[in-house]
N, C-alpha and C positions, 0 to 999 in steps of 0.2 A: 320214394327217391330217385326220380329219374326223368332223363330225357333220353332218347337212345343214339346208338353211335354208329360207326360206319356200316356199309353194305346196305344199300336200298335208296330211298329217296333222297331230294337233294337237302332237306332240311334234315337229314342225319338219323331219320327214323325208318326203321325196317318195317313196314307196315304189316307184311306178310308174317314175320316173325310174331309179332306184337299181337295180332289176330289170332294166330296159333297158339299162343301162350293162354289166351283168353278163352277161347272156345273149347280147346281139346282137354279132354276128362283126363287128370294125372293118372299114373301109373301108380298101382298100390306098392308096398314094399314086395310083394310075392309076384309082381308083374314088372321087374326092374328092366328098363331099358338096355340091350346089350351096346353099350357105349364103345364106338369104333376103337381099336387098338392101333389102327392105322394113322391116325390123327390125333395130335397131342391133347391132353387134357388141359384144362386152365391150370396154372400153376398157383394161382391166387384169386380166391372168390370171395367177394365182398357182398353183404346182405344189407338191404333197409329193410327192417321187418316192421311191416306198417298193417295197420287195422286191426289191433288187439282191440280198442274201444269199440269200432263199429261192429265187430263180431260179437261184444257183449249186448251191445244196444238193439241189434236185429233179434236178441234172444231173451229182451227185456230183462237183463242182467246188470247188474253194477260193472263198472268199466274196469274195476280191477280183476272180474273173473277173466276178462278177455286176457289180461296179462299173465295170469295164471295158467291159462290154457296154452298162452304163446311159449312158455316154459316146455311143454311139450314138444313143440315144434323145434325148439334150439336143441331138445337133446336128440331127437330123430336126425336132423341135418348135422348135427356135430358128428354123431356116429357113423352115418352113411359118407360124409365127406371124407372122414379117416379112412373107410375102408375101400373107397373110390381110388384113393392114392391122391387127393388134392393135398398139396403141399403146406397152404394157409387159408384159413376160413377167418374173416372177418366180419363180426356182427356189429350193427349199429345199434347199441342198447339204450343210449341216452344221450340227446343232443344237448349242448349247451344253451339252446334256446326252450328245451323242454321243462326248464324251471319255471315258464309261465302257467303249468298247469296246477289244479287244485292241490293245495299241501297235502290232504289225504291220501291222493293218487301218489305223489311223490314219495310219501312214506311208505306206501305200499310197495312201489317199485323197488326202494333201497332194501327194504324187508326182503322181498322176494328175490334179490340179486344176492343179498347176503346167504339166504338159503340155498340158492342154486350152488353158491362155492363150496358149501358144506356137502350137500347131498349128491353133486355130481362128481365128488373126487374119485370115486370107485370107478366111474365111466372114463374119467380123464385118465386115469392109470392104466386101466385095462386096455384102452387103445393107443396108450403111449404119447398121448395129446400133451405139447406143450403151451401153457397158458400165458399169455401177457395181456397188458391193459394199455389202453394209451387214452388221454383225455386228462382233463385237470383234476387233481385230487381234492384241491380247495372246495369246500362245500359240500363233499361227501361225508356221511356219518362215520365216526371212527370205528363203529363196529363192524360197518360194511366194508371199510378200507382194511380191517384187520383181516377178515375172512378173504377177501382177495387177495392179500399180501402172503396170507399163511398157504393158499391153493397155488398161487404162483411157483412159491418156493419148493412145494410139494413135488410139482410137475416140471420143475426146472431139467433135470437130468432125462427127461422123456426124449425120445428121440424119432417121433411120430410127427404127426401135422401139427402146425401152430395154430392155436385157437386166440385170436387178438379180440378182445372186448372193448368197444368204443364207447366209454362212459364219462359223461359229461364233456362231450368232444364237440369241437366245431372247427371244420377247416380253415376258416379265415382267419381265427385265433391262431391256429397253428402257425401258419405262415406269418403272422404278425410277430409271435414271438421268436420265429427263426431270423426275421429280418432284424429285430433287436438286438439278439446276439450277434450277429454279424456286423452291425453297427458299432457295437461295443468294442469289437476286435478291429475295427477300422480306427476308432478314436484311439485305442490305446497301442497302435503301432504295430499289432500282431498281423495286421492283415491289409494288404493294399485294395483299394476299390476295385483296379482292374483285374484282381485275381478272383473277384468273385464271380462264379458260372453256376450251372444248374447242379452240379455235384457238392458245391459250397452249400447250397441252399439245402438239398437234400440231407446234408449230413447233419443240418440243425432241425429236421423234422422228427417228430416222434417215431415216424416209421423208419429211421434210417436202419439200414441193413435188412430190411423188408422188401421182397418184390412188390412192384406196382400192381394193383389188381389187373387180372385179364378181363374176367367177368364181373359185373355188376348184376346182381338180382334184386328188385324192388317188387313187394306185392301191393295189393290193392289198388292196382290199376293207375297208382301216382306217376307221373312222367316228369319227375325232376330230381336235382341230386340232393337238395336239401343240406347244403354245407358239409357233404361228406367228402373227405378224402379228395379236396379238391385239386391239389397238384399232383396226387398220385393216380387220379382218375383219367389221364389224358388220352389215354389209347384203349381204355377198358370198353368191352362190348356190353351193351346193356340188353337185357331181357327182363320184361315185365309180365306179371301176370294180374288178373283182376280180382284174383283168390286172396282172401285175408290170411294175415300170418298164421293163425292158429289153425287154419285149414291147410296148411304147407305142408307138403309130406316128403319122403324121399323119391316119389315120382316126379314132383315137380324139379327138383335138383336135377334128376337125370335129364329132363327135358330141356332145362337151361343148357347143361352140357352138351347134349346132342345139337340143341340150336348153335352153340359157339362153335363146335367141330364142324358146323356145316357153314361157317363163314370164312372169307378169305381176309385176312388182315393185312393190311398195305403199309401201314404206319406212315402215311403221306407219299408212298409211291404209286407205282402202275400195278395193275393186277396182272400175275403172271401169266403167258400165253398159253 
């Protein structure tokens, strides 16, 4: 999911960071990077989890085995992010475009999501993680939705990191729905067109009340956003690794945070002297 953002070349890609993330061996859980305490952590980390199918194909395994292994990475990253003090972790689980995949693969993904919702409850409760979901519920199996809703409710009183799962999600569709809602409010006289501003639109997005992502991580070396959090990603810093999602570890997350802390975020302004 990715293109890259500020600091670097004129096209927005920090080639030195991209190269470092591709060539540098990730640290293991026992070799965690001492993240700087003098620079702020990213408040919100978003991840495009790419490469499950390629991971399986490289090993002559069915694609579904890549997805199964990818759940292990989800578990590791969720626990590590919570312990690192990240306030929100958003994972791109299924895009609205992914329905073009083979039905057998989609059925397995839904079953895997349902199992994850049940099997990870102890971890989510132990780490005091709050769970939320964004994306269209239409089209998702009732059993999967029931498992999600039950786990969301179970975690609702937790006070730790927010884990946001983007399931059947598309950034363009989210913006379209927000525009429709505002258009209806104008048509009914509740809202004047001149009153519409950025906060009006943000209030109608599924992420209303959540901070915008500070750091976007994408695996498998892809340099595109893939219709993920299009409105919210305006000033996110991008970090890309060529490693596939099933191979993503706590060390990769530490590297991404370290890279984030090394950058100067200007938000359209000038660099500090």
